[in-house]
C-alpha positions as CSV (number, residue, x, y, z in Angstrom):
1,M,56.4,140.4,28.3
2,H,57.8,143.9,28.4
3,R,61.1,144.8,29.9
4,Q,61.0,147.9,32.0
5,H,64.3,149.7,32.6
6,E,65.2,149.9,36.2
7,P,67.5,152.6,37.5
8,P,70.9,151.4,38.7
9,R,71.6,151.0,42.4
10,G,71.7,154.3,44.1
11,G,68.9,155.7,42.0
12,A,70.9,157.7,39.5
13,V,70.0,157.1,35.8
14,Y,73.0,157.8,33.6
15,P,72.7,157.8,29.8
16,F,75.5,155.2,29.5
17,V,73.7,152.7,31.8
18,G,71.1,150.3,30.7
19,I,69.8,148.8,27.4
20,P,69.1,151.7,25.0
21,S,65.5,152.3,24.1
22,F,64.0,155.6,23.0
23,L,63.8,157.8,26.1
24,R,64.2,154.7,28.2
25,A,60.7,153.6,27.2
26,P,59.8,150.0,28.1
27,I,60.8,147.6,25.4
28,V,57.8,145.4,24.3
29,D,57.3,142.7,21.7
30,S,53.7,143.7,21.1
31,L,51.3,146.4,22.2
32,D,49.0,143.7,23.5
33,A,51.4,143.6,26.5
34,R,51.2,147.3,27.3
35,P,48.7,149.9,26.1
36,S,50.5,152.9,24.7
37,D,50.0,156.4,23.4
38,I,53.2,156.5,21.4
39,A,55.0,153.5,19.9
40,I,58.6,153.7,18.6
41,I,59.7,151.5,15.7
42,G,63.2,151.3,14.3
43,V,63.7,150.6,10.6
44,P,67.4,149.8,10.1
45,F,67.3,149.9,6.3
46,D,69.5,151.8,3.9
47,E,69.3,149.8,0.7
48,G,67.6,152.8,-0.8
49,S,70.8,154.8,-0.5
50,P,72.8,154.5,-3.7
51,F,75.6,156.8,-2.5
52,T,76.8,155.9,0.9
53,P,75.4,153.2,3.2
54,G,75.2,153.5,7.0
55,S,71.8,155.0,7.9
56,R,70.8,151.4,8.9
57,F,72.6,152.2,12.1
58,G,70.5,155.3,12.7
59,P,67.8,153.9,14.9
60,R,70.3,152.5,17.3
61,A,72.3,155.8,17.5
62,I,69.1,157.9,18.0
63,R,68.0,155.6,20.8
64,E,71.4,155.8,22.5
65,Q,71.4,159.6,22.3
66,S,67.9,159.8,23.6
67,M,69.0,158.2,26.8
68,R,70.6,161.6,27.6
69,L,67.2,163.2,27.5
70,A,65.7,160.6,29.8
71,S,68.6,160.7,32.3
72,A,67.0,163.3,34.5
73,S,65.0,161.3,37.0
74,E,62.5,164.2,37.6
75,G,62.0,165.1,34.0
76,C,63.3,167.9,31.8
77,V,62.3,171.5,31.7
78,D,62.8,174.0,28.8
79,P,65.0,176.7,30.4
80,R,63.7,179.4,28.1
81,T,60.1,178.9,29.0
82,G,60.1,177.0,32.2
83,Q,57.8,174.5,30.5
84,R,58.1,170.9,31.6
85,M,59.0,168.7,28.6
86,L,57.6,165.4,27.7
87,D,56.4,163.9,31.0
88,L,57.2,160.2,30.8
89,G,55.0,159.6,33.9
90,E,51.9,160.9,32.1
91,V,52.3,159.7,28.5
92,R,52.6,156.1,27.7
93,I,55.6,155.4,25.4
94,T,56.8,152.0,24.4
95,D,59.7,150.9,22.2
96,L,58.8,148.0,19.9
97,G,62.4,147.5,18.7
98,D,63.2,147.2,15.0
99,V,61.4,145.8,12.0
100,S,63.1,142.6,10.9
101,I,64.8,143.5,7.7
102,L,65.3,141.0,4.8
103,P,68.5,142.1,3.1
104,T,68.2,142.6,-0.7
105,N,64.4,141.8,-0.6
106,V,63.1,145.4,-0.6
107,E,59.5,144.7,-1.3
108,A,59.2,142.0,1.4
109,T,61.0,144.4,3.9
110,F,58.5,147.1,2.9
111,E,55.6,144.7,3.6
112,R,57.0,144.1,7.1
113,I,57.3,147.9,7.7
114,T,53.7,148.4,6.6
115,D,52.5,145.6,8.8
116,A,54.4,146.9,11.9
117,V,52.9,150.4,11.5
118,A,49.4,149.1,10.9
119,E,49.6,147.0,14.1
120,V,50.6,150.2,16.0
121,I,47.6,152.1,14.6
122,Q,45.2,149.2,15.3
123,H,46.2,149.5,19.0
124,G,45.4,153.2,19.0
125,A,49.0,154.4,19.3
126,L,51.0,157.1,17.4
127,P,53.7,155.4,15.3
128,V,57.1,157.2,15.5
129,V,59.6,155.6,13.1
130,L,63.3,155.9,13.4
131,G,65.2,155.4,10.0
132,G,67.0,154.3,8.1
133,D,66.9,156.0,4.7
134,H,64.0,158.0,3.3
135,S,62.8,155.2,1.0
136,T,61.0,153.8,4.0
137,S,58.5,156.6,4.3
138,Y,56.3,155.1,1.6
139,P,55.6,151.7,3.3
140,I,54.9,153.7,6.5
141,V,52.4,156.1,5.0
142,R,50.6,153.4,3.1
143,A,49.7,151.8,6.5
144,I,47.9,154.9,7.7
145,E,44.2,155.6,7.0
146,G,43.4,158.8,5.1
147,P,42.6,161.4,4.4
148,L,46.2,162.6,4.9
149,H,48.1,165.8,4.5
150,V,51.8,164.9,4.3
151,V,54.5,167.4,5.3
152,Q,58.0,166.5,4.3
153,F,61.0,168.4,5.7
154,D,63.9,167.8,3.3
155,A,66.6,169.3,1.1
156,H,65.5,167.1,-1.8
157,L,62.2,166.4,-3.5
158,D,62.6,162.6,-3.3
159,Y,60.2,162.6,-6.3
160,A,62.2,160.8,-9.0
161,P,60.4,159.2,-11.9
162,I,59.7,155.5,-11.4
163,D,60.8,153.0,-14.1
164,D,61.7,149.4,-14.4
165,T,65.2,149.8,-13.1
166,L,64.7,152.2,-10.1
167,R,61.5,152.2,-7.9
168,Y,62.4,152.2,-4.3
169,T,65.5,154.4,-3.7
170,N,65.5,157.3,-1.3
171,A,64.9,159.5,-4.3
172,H,61.5,157.9,-4.9
173,P,59.3,157.8,-1.8
174,F,57.2,160.9,-2.3
175,R,56.4,160.0,-5.9
176,H,54.8,156.9,-4.4
177,I,53.2,158.8,-1.5
178,A,51.7,161.6,-3.6
179,G,50.1,158.9,-5.8
180,L,48.1,157.4,-3.0
181,D,44.4,158.3,-3.2
182,K,44.2,159.0,0.5
183,V,47.0,161.7,0.3
184,E,45.1,165.0,-0.3
185,Q,48.3,167.1,-0.3
186,L,52.1,166.9,-0.1
187,V,53.9,169.9,1.3
188,Q,57.7,169.8,0.8
189,V,59.6,172.2,3.0
190,G,63.3,173.2,2.8
191,I,63.9,171.9,-0.8
192,R,67.1,173.5,-2.1
193,S,69.5,170.9,-3.5
194,L,71.3,171.9,-6.7
195,R,71.2,168.2,-7.7
196,T,67.4,168.4,-8.2
197,A,66.6,166.7,-11.5
198,A,64.7,168.8,-14.0
199,G,62.2,166.1,-14.7
200,A,61.3,165.6,-11.0
201,H,61.0,169.3,-10.4
202,G,58.8,169.7,-13.4
203,D,56.5,167.0,-12.2
204,T,56.0,168.5,-8.8
205,V,55.2,171.9,-10.4
206,R,52.5,170.2,-12.5
207,D,51.0,168.1,-9.7
208,E,48.3,170.2,-8.1
209,N,48.5,168.3,-4.8
210,V,52.2,169.0,-4.3
211,I,53.4,172.3,-2.7
212,V,57.1,173.0,-2.7
213,I,58.4,175.6,-0.1
214,P,62.1,176.2,-0.7
215,D,63.0,179.5,1.1
216,R,59.7,181.0,1.9
217,L,59.9,179.5,5.3
218,R,62.9,181.8,6.0
219,E,61.0,184.8,4.6
220,R,57.6,184.2,6.1
221,G,58.1,181.9,9.0
222,V,55.8,179.0,9.8
223,D,52.8,180.6,8.0
224,A,54.4,179.5,4.8
225,V,53.7,175.9,5.8
226,L,50.5,176.3,7.7
227,E,48.6,178.2,5.0
228,H,48.5,175.0,3.0
229,I,47.1,172.7,5.7
230,P,43.6,173.0,7.1
231,A,43.1,173.3,10.8
232,E,42.6,169.9,12.5
233,A,43.7,168.0,9.3
234,R,45.2,164.6,9.8
235,C,48.9,165.1,9.2
236,Y,51.8,162.8,8.6
237,V,55.2,164.4,9.3
238,S,58.4,163.1,7.6
239,I,61.7,164.6,8.8
240,D,64.9,164.1,6.8
241,V,67.7,165.5,8.9
242,D,69.2,167.1,5.7
243,A,66.4,169.7,5.9
244,L,68.7,171.3,8.4
245,D,71.8,173.2,7.3
246,S,74.8,170.9,6.6
247,S,76.7,172.5,9.5
248,L,74.2,171.0,11.9
249,V,74.2,167.5,10.6
250,P,77.7,166.1,9.9
251,G,76.2,162.6,10.2
252,C,74.1,162.9,7.1
253,V,75.7,162.0,3.7
254,S,73.0,164.0,1.8
255,A,73.4,167.2,3.8
256,E,73.2,170.5,1.8
257,P,74.3,174.1,2.6
258,D,71.8,176.9,3.2
259,G,69.4,174.7,5.1
260,L,66.9,175.3,7.9
261,S,68.1,176.4,11.3
262,Y,67.2,174.3,14.3
263,Q,64.8,177.1,15.4
264,E,63.0,177.1,12.0
265,L,62.5,173.4,12.1
266,R,61.5,173.4,15.8
267,D,59.0,176.2,15.4
268,S,57.4,174.6,12.3
269,L,57.0,171.3,14.0
270,R,55.5,172.9,17.1
271,A,53.0,174.9,14.9
272,L,52.0,171.7,13.1
273,A,51.4,170.0,16.4
274,E,49.2,172.8,17.6
275,R,47.2,173.1,14.3
276,T,46.8,169.6,13.1
277,D,46.3,166.0,14.3
278,I,49.6,164.4,13.7
279,V,49.0,160.7,13.0
280,G,52.4,159.5,12.1
281,I,56.1,160.6,12.2
282,D,59.3,159.4,10.7
283,L,62.9,160.8,11.1
284,V,65.4,159.5,8.6
285,E,68.9,159.7,7.2
286,V,71.0,159.8,10.3
287,N,74.2,158.0,9.4
288,P,76.4,157.2,12.5
289,T,79.2,155.9,10.3
290,V,80.0,159.4,9.1
291,D,78.9,161.3,12.3
292,L,81.4,162.9,14.6
293,P,82.6,160.7,17.5
294,A,80.1,162.2,20.0
295,G,77.2,161.6,17.7
296,P,75.9,165.2,17.3
297,T,73.5,164.3,14.4
298,A,71.9,161.5,16.3
299,Y,71.6,163.7,19.4
300,L,70.0,166.5,17.3
301,A,67.5,163.9,15.9
302,A,66.6,162.8,19.4
303,N,66.1,166.4,20.4
304,V,63.8,167.1,17.4
305,L,61.6,164.1,18.2
306,F,61.5,165.0,21.9
307,L,60.3,168.5,21.1
308,L,57.7,167.3,18.6
309,L,56.3,164.7,20.9
310,T,56.2,167.2,23.8
311,A,54.1,169.5,21.5
312,I,51.8,166.7,20.4
313,C,51.2,165.5,24.0
314,A,50.3,169.1,25.0
315,Q,47.4,169.0,22.6
316,R,45.8,165.9,24.2
317,R,44.7,164.4,20.9
318,W,44.9,160.7,21.9
319,S,41.1,160.1,21.8
320,L,41.0,161.3,18.2
321,R,43.9,159.2,17.1
322,R,42.5,156.0,18.7
323,A,39.3,156.4,16.7
324,A,41.1,156.1,13.4
325,P,41.3,152.6,11.9
326,A,44.3,151.2,10.0
327,A,44.2,151.2,6.3
328,G,44.6,148.3,4.0
329,R,46.9,148.3,1.0
330,P,46.5,151.1,-1.6
């Protein structure tokens, strides 16, 4: 049974009223209960963060801040263009709540994440995953059928060598992802951290299916990304909020200076939505425990997803997405 949010008495829908779900989408236990175009999944997991924990609270914070975007009862309009934003009356969005995490059992938790995403795909919906730390991108991507072009917005390569002691931290996911047979290419955008390990960087340089775009985006605009991705390609988009400049994301412990502007990220995502068939999305590394009291990082994250989903819905690609079956394990 799904639980539809009802406006409070008097008809006004305030962001501080009601049970938080992403954009006030109906909360469902299963997509059997409600056919959907977009399904939101929270992954409150941060055991891949060796530095500072707290991103496990990211999904909840992003949902709470997204209520501000859904508070206008007649929808939202971009004041710069006059364009009506994501029309919740036309696109079917549901919130499936959070994956049930098994603390300290990383592999079993990853199995649950993969199963949750695979179920969404089997129902023909677009999975949109709220993290959590970046280690969770791997179990998400392995649930999605290929071929895939993966675009990673990030300050860090997250491509650390895998050994017997460290396999599933937030420094490793794209080493796993690039190794999946179904991933034709990994494009890493915004890489700039001075903490980049020499070994990891050398590996990406040698790997033919990995393209690193550090500052060319600033020099050349979105063409620096699009030139590597064929038109109509099936594309998975992973957004680490530290791709943005550290001044914009105080609630991210891995933030780095000299990052992307909001406009650069927004334009890149919009261009990807227009050129490719986006079949999965994650947004990670929002840490409310270090965010400012008003939650600006979580609010920015909600805005980024709102804009990206608006651009995807404008392309009307649902029939293509429903035709793609879920993959098995790699």
